[in-house]
C-alpha positions, 0 to 999 in steps of 0.5 A, spaced: 380 121 263 375 123 268 370 128 266 371 135 269 366 137 275 361 142 274 355 146 278 351 140 276 355 135 280 355 140 286 348 141 286 347 133 285 352 130 290 354 135 295 350 136 302 347 143 301 348 144 309 356 143 307 355 148 301 352 153 305 357 152 311 363 154 306 359 160 303 358 162 310 366 162 312 368 165 305 363 171 306 365 172 313 372 172 311 371 177 305 367 182 311 373 181 315 378 182 310 374 189 308 374 191 315 382 189 316 383 193 309 379 199 312 383 199 319 390 199 315 389 205 311 385 209 316 389 207 322 396 207 318 397 200 320 404 196 318 402 192 311 407 187 313 405 185 320 398 185 317 400 180 311 404 176 316 398 175 321 393 173 315 398 168 312 399 165 319 391 165 319 390 162 313 395 156 314 392 155 321 385 155 318 387 150 313 389 145 319 383 147 322 379 145 316 379 138 319 374 140 324 369 137 320 369 130 317 368 130 310 366 124 307 362 120 301 355 117 303 354 111 299 347 111 300 345 118 299 351 118 294 353 125 296 359 129 300 357 130 307 360 133 313 359 132 321 363 133 327 367 127 329 371 126 336 377 128 332 374 134 330 372 136 337 379 136 339 381 140 333 375 145 335 378 146 342 385 147 339 382 152 334 379 156 340 386 156 343 389 158 337 384 164 337 385 166 344 392 165 344 393 170 338 389 175 341 393 175 347 400 175 343 398 181 339 395 185 345 402 183 349 407 186 343 402 191 340 398 196 342 391 199 341 388 199 334 394 195 331 393 190 336 385 189 334 387 190 326 392 184 327 387 180 331 382 181 325 387 179 320 389 173 324 381 171 324 380 173 317 385 168 315 383 163 319 376 163 317 378 163 310 383 158 310 378 153 314 373 155 308 378 153 303 380 147 306 373 144 307 372 146 299 378 143 297 377 136 301 369 136 299 372 137 291 377 131 293 372 127 296 367 128 290 372 127 284 374 120 288 367 118 288 363 121 282 
């Protein structure tokens, strides 16, 4: 049976820029979630619409986590990431998703509730991207260490 991954494996075999990028995504998502929670309770927003926007955002974020090609660098013996040509297409789709969500919510919801739902969608998407990248990073690390 393969040994469990620990912090030493991450320190030794994962590119620091990739780890930093994942931390930034998760940190931004936490801040956005706090803003969404504040707006939900302050403005009296509907919990179910907000939860649905977060779930859709997380699902889309997982799909858009493919934006960066996460792979094993044989020479450096590290997990690396880079934006490839398919990642550029995924980036364009991600931007369209964010803009489309913005316009959709403004069409069907008004004022503060539209902004709360847009922030919930963005929070979910950023969290989904961070978690998706972390999942891929760990899969690549497990396959090569």
